[in-house]
C-alpha positions in Angstrom: 0.2 -0.1 0.2 1.5 3.7 -1.0 2.3 5.9 2.0 -0.7 8.3 0.7 -3.1 5.8 1.0 -1.9 4.4 4.5 -2.1 8.1 5.6 -5.6 7.9 4.4 -6.8 5.1 6.0 -5.0 6.1 9.4 -7.1 9.2 9.5 -10.4 7.7 8.1 -11.0 5.4 10.4 -9.9 8.0 13.3 -12.7 10.1 11.8 -15.1 7.1 11.7 -14.3 5.9 15.3 -14.7 9.3 16.6 -18.3 9.8 14.7 -19.4 6.2 16.3 -18.6 7.6 19.7 -20.4 10.7 19.1 -23.4 8.7 17.5 -23.3 6.4 20.8 -23.8 9.6 23.0 -26.7 10.8 21.1 -28.7 7.7 21.2 -27.6 8.0 25.0 -29.0 11.7 25.5 -31.5 12.4 22.9 -34.4 11.6 25.0 -33.4 13.2 28.1 -31.5 16.4 26.8 -28.9 16.0 23.8 -25.9 18.5 24.1 -25.6 20.8 20.5 -21.9 20.2 21.1 -22.3 16.7 19.9 -24.4 17.4 17.3 -21.8 19.8 16.1 -19.0 17.5 16.7 -20.4 14.8 14.1 -21.4 17.3 11.8 -17.4 18.2 11.7 -16.5 14.6 11.7 -18.3 14.4 8.2 -17.2 17.3 7.3 -13.6 16.8 7.7 -13.7 12.9 6.4 -15.2 14.7 3.1 -12.4 16.8 2.5 -9.8 14.3 3.6 -11.1 11.8 1.0 -11.4 14.7 -1.4 -8.0 15.4 -1.0 -6.7 11.7 -1.6 -9.2 11.1 -4.4 -11.2 8.6 -2.6 -14.8 9.5 -4.6 -17.3 7.6 -2.9 -16.5 8.4 0.6 -16.4 12.0 -0.3 -19.9 11.9 -1.9 -21.3 9.7 0.8 -20.0 11.7 3.5 -21.3 14.9 2.0 -24.8 13.7 1.9 -24.5 12.9 5.6 -23.2 16.2 6.5 -25.8 17.9 4.9 -28.5 15.8 7.0 -26.5 16.4 10.3 -26.5 20.3 9.2 -30.1 20.1 9.2 -30.7 18.1 12.6 -28.0 21.0 14.2 -30.5 23.9 12.4 -33.3 22.1 13.8 -35.1 21.4 10.7 -34.7 17.5 11.6 -35.7 16.7 14.8 -33.1 13.9 16.6 -35.0 10.4 17.1 -34.5 7.0 17.3 -34.8 6.5 13.5 -32.4 9.0 12.5 -29.9 7.5 15.4 -30.4 3.9 13.5 -30.3 5.3 9.9 -26.6 7.1 11.2 -25.3 4.2 12.3 -26.4 2.1 9.2 -24.7 4.7 7.1 -21.5 4.7 9.4 -21.1 0.9 8.8 -21.3 1.6 5.0 -18.8 4.2 5.3 -16.6 1.7 7.5 -17.0 -1.2 4.7 -16.1 1.1 1.6 -12.8 2.2 4.0 -11.9 -1.6 4.6 -12.6 -2.2 0.6 -9.8 0.9 -0.3 -7.3 -0.5 1.8 -7.5 -4.0 0.2 -7.1 -1.9 -3.3 -10.6 -2.6 -4.2 -12.7 -0.8 -6.1 -15.5 1.5 -4.1 -18.5 0.1 -5.4 -21.5 2.0 -6.4 -22.8 4.4 -4.4 -25.4 6.2 -6.2 -28.0 3.9 -4.3 -26.9 5.2 -0.6 -26.6 8.8 -1.7 -30.2 8.7 -3.1 -31.4 6.6 0.5 -29.6 9.4 2.5 -31.7 12.2 0.6 -34.9 10.5 0.5 -34.6 9.9 4.2 -33.7 13.8 4.6 -36.4 14.9 2.5 -39.0 12.8 4.4 -38.2 13.9 8.1 -37.6 17.6 6.9 -41.2 19.6 7.9 -41.8 17.2 10.5 -39.9 19.2 13.4 -42.7 20.9 15.3 -43.4 24.1 13.7 -44.7 26.5 16.4 -41.9 29.3 17.1 -41.6 30.6 20.3 -39.9 33.4 19.2 -42.5 36.1 19.5 -41.3 36.9 23.2 -37.9 37.8 21.5 -37.3 41.6 20.8 -37.4 41.5 16.3 -34.0 43.8 16.8 -32.5 41.1 18.5 -33.5 38.1 16.0 -32.4 39.9 12.9 -28.8 39.7 14.3 -28.8 35.9 15.1 -27.4 33.6 12.8 -29.7 30.8 11.7 -27.9 28.5 14.0 -28.2 30.7 16.9 -31.7 31.5 16.1 -32.0 27.4 16.0 -30.7 27.3 19.6 -32.5 30.3 21.2 -35.9 28.0 19.7 -34.5 25.0 21.3 -34.3 26.6 24.9 -37.3 28.2 24.7 -39.0 25.1 24.0 -37.2 23.3 27.1 -38.9 26.2 29.5 -35.0 27.9 30.2 -34.6 31.6 30.9 -33.1 33.6 28.1 -30.9 36.5 29.5 -28.6 39.0 27.9 -25.5 40.3 30.1 -24.1 43.8 28.6 -20.3 43.9 29.6 -17.9 46.6 28.5 -14.1 45.8 28.4 -10.8 47.9 28.1 -9.2 47.0 24.8 -6.1 46.0 26.6 -7.7 43.3 29.0 -11.1 42.5 26.7 -9.8 39.3 25.3 -9.1 37.5 28.6 -12.1 39.3 30.6 -14.4 38.1 27.7 -13.0 34.3 28.4 -13.6 34.6 31.7 -17.0 36.1 31.4 -18.0 32.8 28.7 -16.9 30.4 31.1 -18.9 31.8 33.9 -21.7 31.8 31.7 -21.4 28.1 30.2 -21.1 26.9 33.6 -24.7 28.1 34.2 -26.4 27.1 31.1 -25.7 27.3 27.1 -24.0 30.6 25.6 -26.2 31.4 22.7 -25.0 34.7 20.9 -22.2 37.0 21.7 -22.6 40.4 19.7 -20.3 43.2 19.8 -22.1 46.9 20.7 -21.4 50.3 20.8 -24.1 51.6 22.7 -23.0 53.3 26.0 -19.3 52.3 25.5 -16.8 55.1 26.5 -13.8 55.8 24.3 -10.9 53.4 24.6 -13.4 50.4 25.5 -15.3 47.6 23.9 -18.6 46.4 24.6 -20.5 42.8 24.3 -24.1 41.7 24.7 -24.3 38.1 25.4 -27.4 35.8 25.2 -27.4 32.4 27.5 -29.7 30.3 28.8 -30.4 29.2 31.9 -33.2 27.5 34.2 -31.5 29.4 37.1 -33.6 32.6 38.6 -31.8 35.6 37.2 -30.6 36.5 41.3 -28.8 33.8 41.4 -27.1 34.1 37.7 -26.2 37.3 38.4 -24.4 36.6 41.3 -22.4 34.1 39.5 -21.9 35.9 36.2 -21.1 39.6 37.9 -22.3 41.6 35.1 -25.5 43.5 34.2 -27.9 41.0 32.9 -31.7 41.8 31.4 -34.0 39.2 31.4 -35.3 38.5 27.6 -37.6 35.3 28.7 -37.7 34.3 32.4 -37.5 30.1 33.1 -40.3 28.4 33.6 -40.7 25.0 35.3 -39.9 22.2 33.0 -42.4 19.2 32.8 -41.2 15.9 33.7 -39.6 13.4 31.2 -40.6 10.4 31.4 -37.8 7.7 31.8 -37.0 6.1 28.3 -38.9 2.9 27.4 -36.1 0.0 26.7 -37.9 -0.2 23.2 -37.3 3.5 22.0 -33.5 3.3 22.4 -32.6 2.9 19.2 -30.1 -0.1 18.3 -28.8 -0.3 15.2 -29.1 -3.7 13.5 -26.4 -6.3 13.8 -24.7 -6.9 10.8 -21.9 -9.4 9.8 -19.5 -6.9 9.7 -20.0 -5.5 13.2 -18.0 -8.6 14.6 -15.3 -7.6 12.8 -13.6 -4.7 15.1 -10.0 -5.2 13.6 -8.5 -2.1 12.1 -7.5 -2.5 8.5 -5.0 0.4 9.0 -1.4 -0.6 10.9 -0.3 3.1 11.2 0.6 4.6 15.1 0.7 8.0 15.4 3.9 8.8 17.1 5.0 12.5 18.4 8.0 13.1 16.8 9.7 14.4 20.1 9.5 10.7 21.3 11.7 9.7 18.2 14.2 12.2 18.8 14.4 10.8 22.1 15.1 7.5 20.8 17.2 9.0 18.5 19.2 10.6 21.7 19.7 7.1 23.3 20.4 5.6 19.8 23.5 8.2 19.5 24.6 7.5 23.3 25.4 3.5 22.0 26.9 4.8 18.9 29.4 6.3 21.0 29.8 3.0 23.8 30.3 0.7 20.6 32.7 3.2 19.2 34.4 2.7 22.8 34.2 -1.2 22.5 35.8 -1.1 19.4 38.6 1.2 20.8 38.9 -1.0 23.4 39.4 -4.1 21.4 42.2 -2.4 19.4 44.1 -1.4 22.7 43.7 -4.9 24.0 44.8 -6.3 20.8 48.3 -3.6 21.2 48.5 -5.1 24.9 47.4 -8.5 24.7 47.8 -9.9 21.2 45.0 -12.2 19.5 43.9 -14.3 22.4 40.0 -15.9 22.9 39.2 -12.9 25.2 39.9 -10.5 22.8 38.5 -12.1 19.4 35.1 -12.5 21.7 35.0 -8.7 22.6 35.6 -8.2 18.4 32.8 -10.4 17.7 30.8 -8.5 20.4 31.4 -5.4 18.7 30.8 -6.4 15.4 27.1 -7.9 16.6 26.5 -4.3 18.5 27.5 -2.5 15.0 25.3 -4.3 12.8 22.0 -3.7 15.1 22.8 -0.3 16.0 22.8 0.2 12.2 19.6 -1.8 11.6 18.2 0.5 14.7 19.1 3.4 13.5 18.0 2.9 10.1 14.5 1.6 11.1 13.9 5.2 13.5 14.8 7.2 10.5 12.6 5.0 8.4 9.6 6.1 10.9 10.9 9.9 11.0 10.3 9.8 7.1 7.1 11.5 5.5 6.2 11.9 1.9 6.5 15.3 0.6 3.3 15.2 -0.5 2.1 16.0 2.9 3.7 19.3 2.2 2.5 20.3 -1.1 -0.8 19.6 0.0 -0.8 22.5 2.3 1.2 24.9 -0.3 -1.8 24.0 -2.9 -4.3 25.7 -0.2 -1.9 28.6 -0.5 -1.7 28.7 -4.2 -5.8 28.6 -4.2 -5.9 31.6 -1.8 -3.1 33.9 -3.2 -4.4 33.6 -6.5 -8.0 34.7 -5.7 -6.8 37.8 -3.9 -4.6 38.8 -6.6 -7.2 37.9 -9.0 -4.5 35.5 -11.5 -6.0 32.0 -12.6 -2.9 29.4 -11.5 -2.8 25.8 -12.2 -0.6 24.1 -9.9 1.1 21.0 -11.1 2.8 18.5 -8.5 5.4 15.2 -9.3 7.0 13.2 -6.9 4.6 13.4 -3.7 5.9 9.9 -2.6 9.4 11.1 -2.2 10.2 10.8 1.4 12.0 13.5 3.8 12.7 13.2 7.2 9.9 14.9 9.6 11.7 17.5 11.0 13.3 19.0 7.4 9.5 18.9 5.9 8.3 21.2 8.8 11.2 23.5 8.5 11.0 23.7 4.8 7.5 24.6 4.9 8.0 28.4 5.1 10.4 28.7 2.4 8.3 26.9 -0.3 5.4 29.3 1.0 7.8 32.4 0.1 9.0 31.1 -3.3 5.4 30.6 -4.3 4.1 33.4 -3.0 6.9 35.3 -5.0 5.8 33.3 -8.2 2.4 34.1 -8.0 3.3 38.1 -7.3 6.3 38.3 -9.2 6.5 35.6 -12.0 2.8 34.9 -13.2 1.6 37.9 -15.1 -2.2 39.0 -15.2 -4.4 37.3 -17.9 -4.3 40.5 -20.3 -0.6 40.4 -20.1 -0.3 36.9 -20.9 -2.3 36.7 -23.9 -0.7 40.0 -25.4 2.7 37.5 -25.0 1.0 34.8 -26.6 0.7 32.5 -23.5 -2.7 30.8 -22.2 -4.1 32.8 -19.6 -3.7 30.4 -16.8 -0.1 30.3 -15.2 1.2 27.3 -14.3 3.4 26.3 -11.0 4.8 23.1 -10.7 6.2 21.4 -7.6 8.5 18.4 -8.1 10.4 16.1 -5.5 13.0 13.5 -6.2 15.5 11.5 -4.4 19.5 12.3 -5.5 21.9 10.6 -3.7 21.6 11.5 0.1 19.6 14.6 -0.5 16.2 15.6 -1.9 15.6 17.9 -4.5 12.6 20.6 -4.7 11.8 22.2 -7.8 9.3 25.2 -8.1 9.0 26.0 -11.6 6.6 29.0 -12.8 6.1 29.8 -16.7 5.8 33.6 -15.5 7.8 36.5 -17.0 11.2 35.6 -15.4 13.7 37.5 -13.4 14.1 41.2 -14.7 17.8 40.9 -14.4 18.5 44.8 -14.9 16.0 45.6 -12.4 17.4 43.7 -9.7 20.9 45.4 -11.0 19.3 48.6 -10.5 18.1 47.6 -7.0 21.5 46.4 -5.9 23.4 49.4 -7.1 20.9 51.8 -5.2 21.1 49.6 -1.9 25.2 49.7 -2.2 25.4 45.8 -2.7 27.2 46.5 -5.8 29.1 49.3 -8.0 27.7 51.2 -10.5 29.0 49.3 -13.9 30.8 46.5 -12.1 31.2 43.4 -14.5 28.5 41.0 -13.0 27.5 37.5 -14.6 23.8 37.0 -14.4 24.0 34.2 -11.6 25.9 36.9 -9.5 22.7 39.4 -10.3 20.1 36.9 -9.4 21.8 36.3 -5.9 21.2 39.8 -5.0 17.8 38.7 -4.5 18.9 36.4 -1.4 20.2 39.8 0.5 17.9 40.9 3.4 15.5 43.4 2.8 15.8 43.1 -1.5 12.9 43.4 -3.3 12.2 44.5 -6.8 8.3 44.8 -6.2 7.4 49.1 -6.5 4.3 48.4 -4.7 3.6 46.7 -1.3 0.8 44.2 -1.4 -0.2 41.5 1.4 1.5 39.0 -0.7 5.0 40.5 -1.4 7.0 43.6 -1.9 8.4 44.4 1.5 11.7 42.6 0.9 11.0 39.6 3.5 11.1 36.2 2.5 14.2 35.5 0.1 16.5 35.9 2.8 14.4 34.0 4.9 14.6 31.2 2.8 18.2 31.1 2.0 18.8 31.9 6.2 17.1 28.3 6.5 18.4 26.1 4.1 21.9 27.0 5.2 20.6 26.0 8.6 19.4 23.1 7.3 22.7 22.0 5.5 20.9 23.0 2.0 20.8 25.6 -0.2 18.8 26.9 -3.3 19.8 27.7 -6.9 18.1 29.9 -9.4 17.5 29.6 -13.4 15.7 32.1 -14.9 14.8 33.2 -18.6 12.9 36.1 -19.8 8.9 35.3 -20.6 9.6 32.1 -20.0 9.6 31.5 -16.4 12.0 30.9 -13.2 13.2 27.3 -11.6 14.1 27.5 -7.6 16.0 24.2 -7.0 16.3 23.3 -3.5 18.8 20.6 -2.3 18.4 19.3 1.0 19.8 16.3 3.3 17.4 13.4 3.3 18.0 13.5 7.3 19.7 15.4 9.8 19.6 13.0 12.9 22.4 10.4 12.7 24.7 10.8 9.7 28.5 10.2 9.2 30.8 12.8 8.8 34.8 12.4 8.0 37.2 13.8 11.2 39.9 16.2 10.2 42.6 18.0 11.7 43.3 21.9 11.1 46.6 23.1 13.3 45.9 21.1 16.7 42.2 21.3 16.5 39.5 18.3 14.7 36.5 19.4 13.2 33.7 17.0 11.5 32.4 17.3 7.6 29.8 15.7 6.9 29.8 13.0 4.5 26.4 14.1 2.7 28.2 17.6 1.7 31.3 15.9 0.2 32.5 14.6 -3.4 36.0 13.3 -2.8 39.0 13.8 -1.3 42.6 14.5 -2.7 46.2 15.9 -2.0 47.2 19.1 -3.1 51.0 20.2 -3.5 50.8 23.9 -2.6 53.1 24.8 -5.6 50.3 24.0 -7.7 47.4 26.5 -6.2 46.7 29.3 -8.0 45.0 33.1 -7.5 42.6 34.5 -9.1 40.7 37.6 -8.3 42.0 37.5 -4.6 41.2 34.1 -4.6 42.9 30.2 -4.4 41.9 28.1 -6.8 43.3 24.3 -7.6 43.0 23.0 -11.1 41.4 19.8 -11.0 40.3 17.5 -13.9 39.8 20.7 -16.5 37.8 22.7 -13.9 39.1 25.5 -11.4 38.2 24.8 -7.9 37.9 27.4 -5.8 39.6 26.4 -2.1 38.9 27.1 1.2 42.1 27.3 4.1 40.0 26.4 7.0 42.7 27.4 9.3 42.4 30.9 7.5 38.6 31.2 7.7 39.1 30.7 11.4 42.0 32.5 12.5 44.4 29.3 13.6 48.0 29.2 12.7 48.9 28.1 9.2 50.4 24.4 9.2 54.1 24.4 8.0 53.8 22.2 5.2 54.3 21.8 1.6 51.0 19.9 0.9 47.5 19.5 2.4 44.3 17.6 2.1 41.3 18.8 0.3 37.7 17.9 0.8 35.7 18.3 -1.8 32.5 19.7 -1.1 28.9 21.1 -2.5 27.6 20.7 -5.8 27.9 22.2 -9.1 28.6 25.9 -9.6 29.4 25.5 -5.4 31.7 23.0 -5.0 35.2 24.1 -3.3 37.9 22.2 -1.7 38.5 22.7 2.1 42.0 22.8 3.0 43.2 21.1 5.8 45.8 19.3 7.6 45.1 15.6 8.2 42.3 13.2 7.6 41.3 10.7 10.1 38.6 8.8 8.6 35.0 7.8 8.9 32.8 7.7 12.1 29.0 8.1 12.8 28.2 11.1 14.7 24.9 12.7 16.4 24.9 16.1 15.9 24.1 18.1 19.0 22.9 22.0 18.9 25.1 24.8 20.3 22.2 26.1 21.7 20.9 29.7 21.8 24.0 31.9 22.8 26.3 30.0 20.1 23.2 29.4 17.6 24.7 32.7 15.5 28.4 31.7 15.2 29.3 31.1 11.8 30.7 28.2 10.2 29.3 25.6 12.4 26.5 23.1 12.5 26.5 21.9 16.0 28.8 19.7 18.1 29.3 16.2 18.2 31.0 13.5 20.9 33.7 10.8 19.4 36.7 9.0 20.6 37.1 9.1 24.6 34.1 11.5 24.9 36.0 14.0 23.0 33.6 17.2 21.7 34.2 18.5 18.5 32.9 20.7 16.1 31.0 20.2 13.1 31.7 22.2 10.1 28.7 24.1 8.5 29.6 23.6 4.6 27.4 25.7 3.4 28.3 28.9 5.3 31.5 28.3 4.8 31.0 28.4 0.9 28.7 31.4 1.2 31.4 33.6 3.1 34.0 32.4 0.9 32.9 31.8 -2.5 31.2 34.7 -2.7 32.8 38.2 -1.2 32.2 41.8 -1.1 35.0 44.0 -1.7 34.4 47.5 -2.4 30.8 47.2 -2.9 31.0 44.6 -5.4 30.8 41.2 -5.7 33.5 38.7 -6.9 32.9 35.3 -7.5 
């Protein structure tokens, strides 16, 4: 079963289980005093099920839950009375929904559900109008009735029929405390009855204050209510003694007809929802065990050096290998649990596209590819905001209005494509639009205005495009709710850097723009190369590396203030890690180069010695040191030695793109 279908089955079964609990509660209380919150909760469950099934393309459940949602809406509005007949009907259709969900989980066809929907519609029509039509609302001022919603009017009518008193609380609050004060008043009212409506008012409200009229019902006399509520009260309708309710006859209680499927209580879903923090704690434990494994391995080596190869040393070696294999399996399994399909994120972004396209009156078609590509849950959540900023920019800056697109010979509706795919130990997310592309000259002009570049500086197109990631940079002349304040693109770059990823941009005038975000699949437990620079040791994540090589210092060249090395026909920019962090340079004729990055962002980190690979658990440096450039965190290795993990992306950003005299040189 595909991960997306598993997700739907888990969500649907949870909603159906909640619906069954609510129907059982209705069955137990509809004769003695039905709680309107229960009816509303069942209505919302059907509404949510409709939305979830529609999202995953399960049309049969969508149609059936929509019909039941309509039925429940009539019940909550008082157009249909809740009776044993209705309870029985709800149970019957809940069983039908469960059967369809079972078929979907087994990859079977949903079947024809048209007969079920016709049955619900005819049942709903047959019951409408049976509800008592006598209206007791004549006792209420028409000015109040005019501002009530249909649901509030129904609840008012229901309370009047039950003989409850209807009161109006008049409260005035100061603007700085009205939210907490109103919440306290609402709780006091609900403790004595049902809150029907909360209406703002300006009558007799002094300047700098805000007033509310709260209509509620209660069986208590006004004196008792006023004492507990503590505000001015008006009695709209006094309470009357309620007629005694006869105990329900056993036969009157609705019981759904037993069916063969009712005895099958086993869930078809094998999914368990786990808090990500629990998985983080497990990973921390695995990290500590990894350190213990390394210690056992080291002890084994030391024993060999001291006592040679004897039976005890051989036994420790076997235990060390077994522990290493089992820890690797455990680590892979926990990391697999953390993985989620990126389609979950794409779904949220689709809502943003629909919302903003309506706000600025543009027709946008969203196309999704690679929704099943999996990414670590933490990374998936952290990448949402950067993707949102990019989509907003594509809609506002990139996609033209319909008239402009027609003039260019394009179709009226713009297209935004979201694509995700795995590339080695990384996930690439592409966001492509068919808009006007980035105006290179306009970006250059803004960069000069902001002092980011000198007038007439010889800059490549890539260097100019990179200016859009500068804080506060925007080419938008008019600020809108969507973009134009210069906030967003710098957030994208900063967030990607923290996550160990980077962004690339391709653009062509009147053809469109493509943003490519590259991220590691996970940040939890990684393999790293331990290196020495001077007297210090550092870890370089293997996910950022492509190769290592020996560089003779005599072969290093300098181009525009930068050291480069000729590697297989291309110039590789070099970063002396000792110079970057202010260490004393090593006295040697050669260094090791750790090649990191991809494409045009590939550089060589010059270090003094390579110690080999090691699994590490990256720990945060804490809030005090989180702004420290060049470090992604810390890790523990060897005999409880703590070393710093290099942030490859920040090293590349600070060294490959360097500002000199107001101009950018690469």
